[in-house]
py3Dmol code that shows the C-alpha trace and the ligand (Angstrom):
import py3Dmol

protein = """\
ATOM      1  CA  UNK A   1      51.511  65.725 113.297  1.00  0.00           C
ATOM      2  CA  UNK A   2      54.499  68.009 113.462  1.00  0.00           C
ATOM      3  CA  UNK A   3      57.180  68.510 110.841  1.00  0.00           C
ATOM      4  CA  UNK A   4      60.373  66.484 111.349  1.00  0.00           C
ATOM      5  CA  UNK A   5      63.029  69.083 110.475  1.00  0.00           C
ATOM      6  CA  UNK A   6      65.753  66.669 111.535  1.00  0.00           C
ATOM      7  CA  UNK A   7      65.150  64.482 108.465  1.00  0.00           C
ATOM      8  CA  UNK A   8      67.249  66.851 106.365  1.00  0.00           C
ATOM      9  CA  UNK A   9      70.104  66.688 108.880  1.00  0.00           C
ATOM     10  CA  UNK A  10      70.602  62.938 109.117  1.00  0.00           C
ATOM     11  CA  UNK A  11      73.992  62.665 107.356  1.00  0.00           C
ATOM     12  CA  UNK A  12      76.786  64.770 105.921  1.00  0.00           C
ATOM     13  CA  UNK A  13      75.680  63.886 102.397  1.00  0.00           C
ATOM     14  CA  UNK A  14      72.141  64.989 103.196  1.00  0.00           C
ATOM     15  CA  UNK A  15      73.284  68.238 104.795  1.00  0.00           C
ATOM     16  CA  UNK A  16      75.568  68.982 101.852  1.00  0.00           C
ATOM     17  CA  UNK A  17      72.744  68.246  99.452  1.00  0.00           C
ATOM     18  CA  UNK A  18      70.345  70.734 100.973  1.00  0.00           C
ATOM     19  CA  UNK A  19      72.736  73.545 101.762  1.00  0.00           C
ATOM     20  CA  UNK A  20      72.235  76.736  99.811  1.00  0.00           C
ATOM     21  CA  UNK A  21      74.974  79.027 101.082  1.00  0.00           C
ATOM     22  CA  UNK A  22      78.475  78.741  99.658  1.00  0.00           C
ATOM     23  CA  UNK A  23      81.842  80.274 100.457  1.00  0.00           C
ATOM     24  CA  UNK A  24      84.591  80.092  97.871  1.00  0.00           C
ATOM     25  CA  UNK A  25      88.080  81.496  97.416  1.00  0.00           C
ATOM     26  CA  UNK A  26      86.695  83.665  94.644  1.00  0.00           C
ATOM     27  CA  UNK A  27      84.647  85.549  97.248  1.00  0.00           C
ATOM     28  CA  UNK A  28      87.671  86.743  99.180  1.00  0.00           C
ATOM     29  CA  UNK A  29      89.291  90.154  99.150  1.00  0.00           C
ATOM     30  CA  UNK A  30      92.478  90.556 101.184  1.00  0.00           C
ATOM     31  CA  UNK A  31      93.471  93.984 102.581  1.00  0.00           C
ATOM     32  CA  UNK A  32      97.166  94.891 102.313  1.00  0.00           C
ATOM     33  CA  UNK A  33      98.944  97.743 104.109  1.00  0.00           C
ATOM     34  CA  UNK A  34     101.742  99.246 102.047  1.00  0.00           C
ATOM     35  CA  UNK A  35     104.160 101.502 103.891  1.00  0.00           C
ATOM     36  CA  UNK A  36     106.484 103.966 102.210  1.00  0.00           C
ATOM     37  CA  UNK A  37     110.118 103.057 102.834  1.00  0.00           C
ATOM     38  CA  UNK A  38     112.470 100.129 102.432  1.00  0.00           C
ATOM     39  CA  UNK A  39     112.819  96.696 103.917  1.00  0.00           C
ATOM     40  CA  UNK A  40     109.705  96.955 106.081  1.00  0.00           C
ATOM     41  CA  UNK A  41     107.725  93.996 107.347  1.00  0.00           C
ATOM     42  CA  UNK A  42     106.145  95.000 110.625  1.00  0.00           C
ATOM     43  CA  UNK A  43     103.474  93.045 112.392  1.00  0.00           C
ATOM     44  CA  UNK A  44     100.546  95.108 113.639  1.00  0.00           C
ATOM     45  CA  UNK A  45     100.423  94.695 117.367  1.00  0.00           C
ATOM     46  CA  UNK A  46      96.663  94.504 117.694  1.00  0.00           C
ATOM     47  CA  UNK A  47      96.316  92.260 114.606  1.00  0.00           C
ATOM     48  CA  UNK A  48      98.670  89.284 115.016  1.00  0.00           C
ATOM     49  CA  UNK A  49      99.463  87.749 111.621  1.00  0.00           C
ATOM     50  CA  UNK A  50      98.839  90.996 109.700  1.00  0.00           C
ATOM     51  CA  UNK A  51     101.828  93.047 108.521  1.00  0.00           C
ATOM     52  CA  UNK A  52     102.747  96.370 106.995  1.00  0.00           C
ATOM     53  CA  UNK A  53     105.043  95.868 104.020  1.00  0.00           C
ATOM     54  CA  UNK A  54     107.215  98.208 102.008  1.00  0.00           C
ATOM     55  CA  UNK A  55     106.932  97.691  98.281  1.00  0.00           C
ATOM     56  CA  UNK A  56     110.342  95.986  98.048  1.00  0.00           C
ATOM     57  CA  UNK A  57     109.061  93.184 100.281  1.00  0.00           C
ATOM     58  CA  UNK A  58     105.490  92.931  99.055  1.00  0.00           C
ATOM     59  CA  UNK A  59     106.252  89.907  96.836  1.00  0.00           C
ATOM     60  CA  UNK A  60     106.242  87.715  99.913  1.00  0.00           C
ATOM     61  CA  UNK A  61     102.600  88.593 100.562  1.00  0.00           C
ATOM     62  CA  UNK A  62     101.536  88.490  96.916  1.00  0.00           C
ATOM     63  CA  UNK A  63     103.200  85.127  96.279  1.00  0.00           C
ATOM     64  CA  UNK A  64     101.366  83.668  99.281  1.00  0.00           C
ATOM     65  CA  UNK A  65      98.058  84.911  97.875  1.00  0.00           C
ATOM     66  CA  UNK A  66      98.763  83.479  94.424  1.00  0.00           C
ATOM     67  CA  UNK A  67      99.663  80.162  96.009  1.00  0.00           C
ATOM     68  CA  UNK A  68      96.399  80.098  97.958  1.00  0.00           C
ATOM     69  CA  UNK A  69      94.252  81.180  95.023  1.00  0.00           C
ATOM     70  CA  UNK A  70      93.191  84.600  96.292  1.00  0.00           C
ATOM     71  CA  UNK A  71      92.756  86.997  93.389  1.00  0.00           C
ATOM     72  CA  UNK A  72      91.485  90.269  94.834  1.00  0.00           C
ATOM     73  CA  UNK A  73      93.338  92.732  97.046  1.00  0.00           C
ATOM     74  CA  UNK A  74      92.422  96.002  98.726  1.00  0.00           C
ATOM     75  CA  UNK A  75      95.311  98.436  99.153  1.00  0.00           C
ATOM     76  CA  UNK A  76      95.871 100.899 102.003  1.00  0.00           C
ATOM     77  CA  UNK A  77      98.847 103.254 102.048  1.00  0.00           C
ATOM     78  CA  UNK A  78     100.968 104.616 104.848  1.00  0.00           C
ATOM     79  CA  UNK A  79     103.002 107.593 103.614  1.00  0.00           C
ATOM     80  CA  UNK A  80     106.206 108.910 105.222  1.00  0.00           C
ATOM     81  CA  UNK A  81     104.890 112.465 105.384  1.00  0.00           C
ATOM     82  CA  UNK A  82     101.460 113.713 106.323  1.00  0.00           C
ATOM     83  CA  UNK A  83     100.051 117.229 106.128  1.00  0.00           C
ATOM     84  CA  UNK A  84      96.838 119.181 106.724  1.00  0.00           C
ATOM     85  CA  UNK A  85      95.557 118.608 103.197  1.00  0.00           C
ATOM     86  CA  UNK A  86      96.629 115.008 102.459  1.00  0.00           C
ATOM     87  CA  UNK A  87      98.766 116.092  99.485  1.00  0.00           C
ATOM     88  CA  UNK A  88     100.749 112.831  99.507  1.00  0.00           C
ATOM     89  CA  UNK A  89      97.558 110.926  98.741  1.00  0.00           C
ATOM     90  CA  UNK A  90      97.370 111.930  95.078  1.00  0.00           C
ATOM     91  CA  UNK A  91     101.050 112.156  94.103  1.00  0.00           C
ATOM     92  CA  UNK A  92     101.940 110.353  90.901  1.00  0.00           C
ATOM     93  CA  UNK A  93     104.666 108.453  92.744  1.00  0.00           C
ATOM     94  CA  UNK A  94     102.825 108.127  96.050  1.00  0.00           C
ATOM     95  CA  UNK A  95     102.972 104.896  98.015  1.00  0.00           C
ATOM     96  CA  UNK A  96      99.747 103.458  96.582  1.00  0.00           C
ATOM     97  CA  UNK A  97     100.264 104.731  93.053  1.00  0.00           C
ATOM     98  CA  UNK A  98     103.679 103.003  93.021  1.00  0.00           C
ATOM     99  CA  UNK A  99     102.168  99.854  94.500  1.00  0.00           C
ATOM    100  CA  UNK A 100      99.411  99.722  91.879  1.00  0.00           C
ATOM    101  CA  UNK A 101     101.911 100.094  89.027  1.00  0.00           C
ATOM    102  CA  UNK A 102     104.249  97.508  90.527  1.00  0.00           C
ATOM    103  CA  UNK A 103     101.538  94.915  91.147  1.00  0.00           C
ATOM    104  CA  UNK A 104      99.889  95.429  87.744  1.00  0.00           C
ATOM    105  CA  UNK A 105     103.239  94.888  86.050  1.00  0.00           C
ATOM    106  CA  UNK A 106     104.462  91.915  88.078  1.00  0.00           C
ATOM    107  CA  UNK A 107     101.192  90.252  89.102  1.00  0.00           C
ATOM    108  CA  UNK A 108      98.777  91.174  86.295  1.00  0.00           C
ATOM    109  CA  UNK A 109      96.131  88.689  87.411  1.00  0.00           C
ATOM    110  CA  UNK A 110      95.192  90.432  90.637  1.00  0.00           C
ATOM    111  CA  UNK A 111      92.078  92.550  90.800  1.00  0.00           C
ATOM    112  CA  UNK A 112      93.403  95.665  92.533  1.00  0.00           C
ATOM    113  CA  UNK A 113      91.037  97.719  94.650  1.00  0.00           C
ATOM    114  CA  UNK A 114      92.356 101.035  95.969  1.00  0.00           C
ATOM    115  CA  UNK A 115      90.885 102.477  99.140  1.00  0.00           C
ATOM    116  CA  UNK A 116      90.358 106.198  98.626  1.00  0.00           C
ATOM    117  CA  UNK A 117      90.441 108.320 101.764  1.00  0.00           C
ATOM    118  CA  UNK A 118      92.462 111.137 103.318  1.00  0.00           C
ATOM    119  CA  UNK A 119      92.850 109.852 106.865  1.00  0.00           C
ATOM    120  CA  UNK A 120      96.131 107.983 106.329  1.00  0.00           C
ATOM    121  CA  UNK A 121      97.578 111.128 104.725  1.00  0.00           C
ATOM    122  CA  UNK A 122      96.387 113.949 106.984  1.00  0.00           C
ATOM    123  CA  UNK A 123      98.425 115.130 109.978  1.00  0.00           C
ATOM    124  CA  UNK A 124      95.196 115.437 112.001  1.00  0.00           C
ATOM    125  CA  UNK A 125      93.953 111.975 110.991  1.00  0.00           C
ATOM    126  CA  UNK A 126      90.510 113.079 109.784  1.00  0.00           C
ATOM    127  CA  UNK A 127      89.090 111.899 106.474  1.00  0.00           C
ATOM    128  CA  UNK A 128      89.124 115.308 104.794  1.00  0.00           C
ATOM    129  CA  UNK A 129      89.977 118.995 104.848  1.00  0.00           C
ATOM    130  CA  UNK A 130      89.173 120.822 108.098  1.00  0.00           C
ATOM    131  CA  UNK A 131      87.690 124.246 108.687  1.00  0.00           C
ATOM    132  CA  UNK A 132      88.887 126.472 111.556  1.00  0.00           C
ATOM    133  CA  UNK A 133      86.620 124.631 114.009  1.00  0.00           C
ATOM    134  CA  UNK A 134      87.919 121.194 113.104  1.00  0.00           C
ATOM    135  CA  UNK A 135      84.837 120.290 111.047  1.00  0.00           C
ATOM    136  CA  UNK A 136      85.508 118.245 107.902  1.00  0.00           C
ATOM    137  CA  UNK A 137      84.530 120.355 104.902  1.00  0.00           C
ATOM    138  CA  UNK A 138      82.521 118.248 102.486  1.00  0.00           C
ATOM    139  CA  UNK A 139      82.891 119.894  99.106  1.00  0.00           C
ATOM    140  CA  UNK A 140      86.547 120.863  99.506  1.00  0.00           C
ATOM    141  CA  UNK A 141      87.282 117.241 100.424  1.00  0.00           C
ATOM    142  CA  UNK A 142      85.554 116.036  97.245  1.00  0.00           C
ATOM    143  CA  UNK A 143      88.213 117.814  95.200  1.00  0.00           C
ATOM    144  CA  UNK A 144      90.965 115.842  96.977  1.00  0.00           C
ATOM    145  CA  UNK A 145      89.086 112.563  96.569  1.00  0.00           C
ATOM    146  CA  UNK A 146      88.703 113.226  92.847  1.00  0.00           C
ATOM    147  CA  UNK A 147      92.461 113.743  92.574  1.00  0.00           C
ATOM    148  CA  UNK A 148      93.249 110.553  94.501  1.00  0.00           C
ATOM    149  CA  UNK A 149      90.868 108.514  92.338  1.00  0.00           C
ATOM    150  CA  UNK A 150      92.349 109.908  89.126  1.00  0.00           C
ATOM    151  CA  UNK A 151      95.907 109.188  90.267  1.00  0.00           C
ATOM    152  CA  UNK A 152      94.953 105.576  91.061  1.00  0.00           C
ATOM    153  CA  UNK A 153      93.221 105.186  87.705  1.00  0.00           C
ATOM    154  CA  UNK A 154      96.287 106.505  85.897  1.00  0.00           C
ATOM    155  CA  UNK A 155      98.414 103.977  87.783  1.00  0.00           C
ATOM    156  CA  UNK A 156      96.138 101.178  86.562  1.00  0.00           C
ATOM    157  CA  UNK A 157      93.773 100.370  89.428  1.00  0.00           C
ATOM    158  CA  UNK A 158      90.783  98.147  88.618  1.00  0.00           C
ATOM    159  CA  UNK A 159      88.392  99.315  91.322  1.00  0.00           C
ATOM    160  CA  UNK A 160      88.173 102.450  93.435  1.00  0.00           C
ATOM    161  CA  UNK A 161      86.728 102.183  96.922  1.00  0.00           C
ATOM    162  CA  UNK A 162      86.028 105.530  98.592  1.00  0.00           C
ATOM    163  CA  UNK A 163      85.757 105.142 102.370  1.00  0.00           C
ATOM    164  CA  UNK A 164      85.583 108.774 103.487  1.00  0.00           C
ATOM    165  CA  UNK A 165      81.775 109.168 103.788  1.00  0.00           C
ATOM    166  CA  UNK A 166      81.597 112.630 102.237  1.00  0.00           C
ATOM    167  CA  UNK A 167      78.321 113.340 100.434  1.00  0.00           C
ATOM    168  CA  UNK A 168      78.593 113.389  96.665  1.00  0.00           C
ATOM    169  CA  UNK A 169      81.946 111.619  96.399  1.00  0.00           C
ATOM    170  CA  UNK A 170      80.658 108.916  94.067  1.00  0.00           C
ATOM    171  CA  UNK A 171      79.336 111.519  91.659  1.00  0.00           C
ATOM    172  CA  UNK A 172      82.562 113.487  91.869  1.00  0.00           C
ATOM    173  CA  UNK A 173      84.758 110.444  91.273  1.00  0.00           C
ATOM    174  CA  UNK A 174      82.538 109.100  88.448  1.00  0.00           C
ATOM    175  CA  UNK A 175      82.715 112.455  86.699  1.00  0.00           C
ATOM    176  CA  UNK A 176      86.477 112.685  87.036  1.00  0.00           C
ATOM    177  CA  UNK A 177      86.947 109.143  85.725  1.00  0.00           C
ATOM    178  CA  UNK A 178      84.535 109.608  82.821  1.00  0.00           C
ATOM    179  CA  UNK A 179      86.079 112.921  81.827  1.00  0.00           C
ATOM    180  CA  UNK A 180      89.514 111.343  81.721  1.00  0.00           C
ATOM    181  CA  UNK A 181      88.463 108.292  79.746  1.00  0.00           C
ATOM    182  CA  UNK A 182      88.639 105.706  82.527  1.00  0.00           C
ATOM    183  CA  UNK A 183      85.320 104.113  81.605  1.00  0.00           C
ATOM    184  CA  UNK A 184      86.140 100.691  83.025  1.00  0.00           C
ATOM    185  CA  UNK A 185      87.319 101.575  86.505  1.00  0.00           C
ATOM    186  CA  UNK A 186      84.588 100.293  88.816  1.00  0.00           C
ATOM    187  CA  UNK A 187      83.394 102.075  91.950  1.00  0.00           C
ATOM    188  CA  UNK A 188      83.034 100.051  95.112  1.00  0.00           C
ATOM    189  CA  UNK A 189      81.391 102.450  97.507  1.00  0.00           C
ATOM    190  CA  UNK A 190      81.596 102.190 101.252  1.00  0.00           C
ATOM    191  CA  UNK A 191      78.001 103.374 101.101  1.00  0.00           C
ATOM    192  CA  UNK A 192      77.021 101.966 104.475  1.00  0.00           C
ATOM    193  CA  UNK A 193      79.846 102.723 106.847  1.00  0.00           C
ATOM    194  CA  UNK A 194      79.109 103.185 110.508  1.00  0.00           C
ATOM    195  CA  UNK A 195      81.117 105.192 112.996  1.00  0.00           C
ATOM    196  CA  UNK A 196      82.471 102.168 114.803  1.00  0.00           C
ATOM    197  CA  UNK A 197      84.870 101.205 117.555  1.00  0.00           C
ATOM    198  CA  UNK A 198      85.533  98.062 115.521  1.00  0.00           C
ATOM    199  CA  UNK A 199      87.990 100.124 113.400  1.00  0.00           C
ATOM    200  CA  UNK A 200      90.340 100.598 116.372  1.00  0.00           C
ATOM    201  CA  UNK A 201      93.061  98.108 115.342  1.00  0.00           C
ATOM    202  CA  UNK A 202      93.017  99.398 111.738  1.00  0.00           C
ATOM    203  CA  UNK A 203      93.886 102.846 112.975  1.00  0.00           C
ATOM    204  CA  UNK A 204      97.000 101.395 114.644  1.00  0.00           C
ATOM    205  CA  UNK A 205      97.743  99.543 111.426  1.00  0.00           C
ATOM    206  CA  UNK A 206      97.363 102.579 109.180  1.00  0.00           C
ATOM    207  CA  UNK A 207      98.437 105.270 111.658  1.00  0.00           C
ATOM    208  CA  UNK A 208      95.167 106.989 110.929  1.00  0.00           C
ATOM    209  CA  UNK A 209      93.472 107.639 114.273  1.00  0.00           C
ATOM    210  CA  UNK A 210      92.008 111.163 114.468  1.00  0.00           C
ATOM    211  CA  UNK A 211      94.228 113.360 116.656  1.00  0.00           C
ATOM    212  CA  UNK A 212      91.152 115.005 118.158  1.00  0.00           C
ATOM    213  CA  UNK A 213      87.425 114.269 118.220  1.00  0.00           C
ATOM    214  CA  UNK A 214      85.915 111.351 116.308  1.00  0.00           C
ATOM    215  CA  UNK A 215      84.344 110.567 112.953  1.00  0.00           C
ATOM    216  CA  UNK A 216      80.720 110.920 114.027  1.00  0.00           C
ATOM    217  CA  UNK A 217      79.959 113.942 111.850  1.00  0.00           C
ATOM    218  CA  UNK A 218      80.640 111.944 108.691  1.00  0.00           C
ATOM    219  CA  UNK A 219      80.359 108.210 109.408  1.00  0.00           C
ATOM    220  CA  UNK A 220      76.890 106.805 110.179  1.00  0.00           C
ATOM    221  CA  UNK A 221      75.327 106.591 113.639  1.00  0.00           C
ATOM    222  CA  UNK A 222      74.581 102.959 114.491  1.00  0.00           C
ATOM    223  CA  UNK A 223      71.621 104.038 116.634  1.00  0.00           C
ATOM    224  CA  UNK A 224      69.764 105.334 113.555  1.00  0.00           C
ATOM    225  CA  UNK A 225      68.490 102.603 111.241  1.00  0.00           C
ATOM    226  CA  UNK A 226      66.807 104.560 108.471  1.00  0.00           C
ATOM    227  CA  UNK A 227      69.621 106.095 106.490  1.00  0.00           C
ATOM    228  CA  UNK A 228      71.283 102.903 105.232  1.00  0.00           C
ATOM    229  CA  UNK A 229      68.809 102.466 102.378  1.00  0.00           C
ATOM    230  CA  UNK A 230      69.044 106.139 101.438  1.00  0.00           C
ATOM    231  CA  UNK A 231      72.833 106.068 101.413  1.00  0.00           C
ATOM    232  CA  UNK A 232      72.806 103.090  99.062  1.00  0.00           C
ATOM    233  CA  UNK A 233      70.128 104.523  96.761  1.00  0.00           C
ATOM    234  CA  UNK A 234      72.035 107.774  96.507  1.00  0.00           C
ATOM    235  CA  UNK A 235      75.379 106.123  95.762  1.00  0.00           C
ATOM    236  CA  UNK A 236      73.834 103.912  93.089  1.00  0.00           C
ATOM    237  CA  UNK A 237      72.253 106.966  91.504  1.00  0.00           C
ATOM    238  CA  UNK A 238      75.645 108.648  91.490  1.00  0.00           C
ATOM    239  CA  UNK A 239      77.347 105.704  89.786  1.00  0.00           C
ATOM    240  CA  UNK A 240      78.431 103.121  92.362  1.00  0.00           C
ATOM    241  CA  UNK A 241      78.897  99.605  90.979  1.00  0.00           C
ATOM    242  CA  UNK A 242      79.257  97.769  94.301  1.00  0.00           C
ATOM    243  CA  UNK A 243      78.049  98.534  97.815  1.00  0.00           C
ATOM    244  CA  UNK A 244      80.139  97.815 100.906  1.00  0.00           C
ATOM    245  CA  UNK A 245      78.505  97.270 104.291  1.00  0.00           C
ATOM    246  CA  UNK A 246      80.929  97.903 107.129  1.00  0.00           C
ATOM    247  CA  UNK A 247      81.486  96.607 109.793  1.00  0.00           C
ATOM    248  CA  UNK A 248      80.019  93.229 108.899  1.00  0.00           C
ATOM    249  CA  UNK A 249      79.411  90.987 111.855  1.00  0.00           C
ATOM    250  CA  UNK A 250      77.322  93.352 113.954  1.00  0.00           C
ATOM    251  CA  UNK A 251      75.526  94.732 110.908  1.00  0.00           C
ATOM    252  CA  UNK A 252      74.138  91.624 109.226  1.00  0.00           C
ATOM    253  CA  UNK A 253      70.634  93.053 109.458  1.00  0.00           C
ATOM    254  CA  UNK A 254      71.716  96.016 107.368  1.00  0.00           C
ATOM    255  CA  UNK A 255      73.525  93.772 104.894  1.00  0.00           C
ATOM    256  CA  UNK A 256      70.403  91.684 104.419  1.00  0.00           C
ATOM    257  CA  UNK A 257      68.279  94.795 103.937  1.00  0.00           C
ATOM    258  CA  UNK A 258      70.629  96.206 101.311  1.00  0.00           C
ATOM    259  CA  UNK A 259      70.843  92.894  99.520  1.00  0.00           C
ATOM    260  CA  UNK A 260      67.064  92.493  99.473  1.00  0.00           C
ATOM    261  CA  UNK A 261      66.407  95.997  98.217  1.00  0.00           C
ATOM    262  CA  UNK A 262      68.975  96.492  95.465  1.00  0.00           C
ATOM    263  CA  UNK A 263      70.198  94.519  92.488  1.00  0.00           C
ATOM    264  CA  UNK A 264      73.857  95.209  93.006  1.00  0.00           C
ATOM    265  CA  UNK A 265      76.807  93.254  94.380  1.00  0.00           C
ATOM    266  CA  UNK A 266      77.067  93.665  98.150  1.00  0.00           C
ATOM    267  CA  UNK A 267      80.447  93.412  99.820  1.00  0.00           C
ATOM    268  CA  UNK A 268      80.827  92.555 103.505  1.00  0.00           C
ATOM    269  CA  UNK A 269      83.794  94.265 105.127  1.00  0.00           C
ATOM    270  CA  UNK A 270      84.754  92.239 108.167  1.00  0.00           C
ATOM    271  CA  UNK A 271      86.837  94.915 109.835  1.00  0.00           C
ATOM    272  CA  UNK A 272      89.966  94.973 111.945  1.00  0.00           C
ATOM    273  CA  UNK A 273      88.204  94.738 115.316  1.00  0.00           C
ATOM    274  CA  UNK A 274      86.327  91.641 114.186  1.00  0.00           C
ATOM    275  CA  UNK A 275      89.633  90.051 113.220  1.00  0.00           C
ATOM    276  CA  UNK A 276      91.332  91.073 116.470  1.00  0.00           C
ATOM    277  CA  UNK A 277      88.548  89.754 118.701  1.00  0.00           C
ATOM    278  CA  UNK A 278      88.481  86.399 116.978  1.00  0.00           C
ATOM    279  CA  UNK A 279      92.268  86.153 116.813  1.00  0.00           C
ATOM    280  CA  UNK A 280      92.725  87.065 120.475  1.00  0.00           C
ATOM    281  CA  UNK A 281      90.254  84.440 121.637  1.00  0.00           C
ATOM    282  CA  UNK A 282      91.868  81.896 119.319  1.00  0.00           C
ATOM    283  CA  UNK A 283      95.355  82.647 120.659  1.00  0.00           C
ATOM    284  CA  UNK A 284      94.010  82.136 124.167  1.00  0.00           C
ATOM    285  CA  UNK A 285      92.735  78.761 123.088  1.00  0.00           C
ATOM    286  CA  UNK A 286      89.204  79.719 124.001  1.00  0.00           C
ATOM    287  CA  UNK A 287      87.573  79.102 120.628  1.00  0.00           C
ATOM    288  CA  UNK A 288      87.981  76.841 117.607  1.00  0.00           C
ATOM    289  CA  UNK A 289      89.402  79.432 115.206  1.00  0.00           C
ATOM    290  CA  UNK A 290      88.696  77.604 111.957  1.00  0.00           C
ATOM    291  CA  UNK A 291      85.110  76.775 112.910  1.00  0.00           C
ATOM    292  CA  UNK A 292      84.371  80.291 114.158  1.00  0.00           C
ATOM    293  CA  UNK A 293      85.925  82.001 111.157  1.00  0.00           C
ATOM    294  CA  UNK A 294      84.037  79.824 108.672  1.00  0.00           C
ATOM    295  CA  UNK A 295      80.770  80.332 110.544  1.00  0.00           C
ATOM    296  CA  UNK A 296      81.296  84.085 110.202  1.00  0.00           C
ATOM    297  CA  UNK A 297      81.989  83.763 106.463  1.00  0.00           C
ATOM    298  CA  UNK A 298      78.809  81.754 105.921  1.00  0.00           C
ATOM    299  CA  UNK A 299      76.867  84.337 107.934  1.00  0.00           C
ATOM    300  CA  UNK A 300      78.033  87.109 105.585  1.00  0.00           C
ATOM    301  CA  UNK A 301      77.081  85.098 102.521  1.00  0.00           C
ATOM    302  CA  UNK A 302      73.722  84.135 104.039  1.00  0.00           C
ATOM    303  CA  UNK A 303      72.998  87.806 104.715  1.00  0.00           C
ATOM    304  CA  UNK A 304      73.432  88.454 101.009  1.00  0.00           C
ATOM    305  CA  UNK A 305      77.097  89.330 100.569  1.00  0.00           C
ATOM    306  CA  UNK A 306      78.598  88.509  97.178  1.00  0.00           C
ATOM    307  CA  UNK A 307      82.140  88.933  98.413  1.00  0.00           C
ATOM    308  CA  UNK A 308      83.972  89.443 101.677  1.00  0.00           C
ATOM    309  CA  UNK A 309      86.820  91.739 102.583  1.00  0.00           C
ATOM    310  CA  UNK A 310      88.567  89.978 105.448  1.00  0.00           C
ATOM    311  CA  UNK A 311      91.954  89.883 107.162  1.00  0.00           C
ATOM    312  CA  UNK A 312      91.239  86.174 107.534  1.00  0.00           C
ATOM    313  CA  UNK A 313      91.198  85.650 103.750  1.00  0.00           C
ATOM    314  CA  UNK A 314      94.402  83.594 103.673  1.00  0.00           C
ATOM    315  CA  UNK A 315      93.196  81.330 106.476  1.00  0.00           C
ATOM    316  CA  UNK A 316      89.811  80.902 104.825  1.00  0.00           C
ATOM    317  CA  UNK A 317      91.499  79.917 101.568  1.00  0.00           C
ATOM    318  CA  UNK A 318      93.602  77.390 103.493  1.00  0.00           C
ATOM    319  CA  UNK A 319      90.540  75.969 105.238  1.00  0.00           C
ATOM    320  CA  UNK A 320      88.738  75.659 101.896  1.00  0.00           C
ATOM    321  CA  UNK A 321      91.784  73.980 100.325  1.00  0.00           C
ATOM    322  CA  UNK A 322      91.864  71.482 103.191  1.00  0.00           C
ATOM    323  CA  UNK A 323      88.323  70.403 102.501  1.00  0.00           C
ATOM    324  CA  UNK A 324      88.865  70.162  98.715  1.00  0.00           C
TER     325      UNK A 324
END
"""
ligand_1 = """\
16
PBG
C 89.672 104.805 106.023
C 89.269 103.429 106.401
C 89.083 102.880 107.687
C 88.825 101.534 107.505
C 88.826 101.289 106.139
N 89.079 102.496 105.471
C 89.221 103.480 109.026
C 88.279 104.478 109.517
O 87.296 104.831 108.893
O 88.590 104.978 110.595
C 88.616 100.539 108.612
C 88.954 99.144 108.260
C 89.102 98.217 109.394
O 88.848 98.517 110.566
O 89.490 97.097 109.104
N 88.744 105.787 106.292
"""
view = py3Dmol.view(width=600, height=400)
view.addModel(protein, "pdb")
view.setStyle({"model": 0}, {"cartoon": {"style": "trace"}})
view.addModel(ligand_1, "xyz")
view.setStyle({"model": 1}, {"stick": {}})
view.zoomTo()
view.show()
């Protein structure tokens, strides 16, 4: 006799009864690009449906999220001026610091996550301070990251998410926060972040493409499978509260491994290129967008993700509302 697996698939009620993976609005984190300036709402060419907003028009986006029941946002900043050392990134009245204060005051229920990195603020587009050969200097960059994190904390951020991939940044940021009394600001580390072509559209969105070279000396090499666990262990030791795995869709194996090995919330970051690929095929009419997007969300949750950063968050919330 063989097992009849199909018995548990006979009806919708049966399938719903046995399912053990869930996606809810509470799992969603929506990335928002805030650009310094006035009256800006610009669609990102390679990410149809995703916009850069100036702070004076951000209400439109935030109101839509409130309406849909999305409570967590991840902020990226695009400053007017960039320089070699990313000095705009830690100004008290920088684009993100202003955004954090504004959102906290006017929309106090959002959980605000601030992405900490230099690449949107450096003239060369790399994620840190360069030496004379164009190599990103680790320890000098840590000082800048510490300043960015502190400026976000002072503005009222809930969670800090460093995405630079310098060694020791979690320790540095934890120390700075502790020393300054910010004991409740959580650290969501991009601990497992691969050097990936899937970030291409984001770099258009955030104007952050490196002007020369690539990010391979600091982001992880996807051909080497052994350092993911070490990166996570190290970041947890240094004080990380959450672990991000990024990109998501092509790295579900890594997500599963991290989730199986550590008792810590795992966050899937479904990156810009994943959004653009799906969106482009959907606009062509080649795929069923809703079905494909939801299948991806379930895949992240099945691989162990607690939450999902996705440019599709608003659509997912709509889809979930439809089936309520
Ligand atoms: C900043 C940063 C990047 C992303 C998130 N934070 C770009 C990069 O590392 O080049 C990518 C996000 C996406 O593609 O959606 N370092």
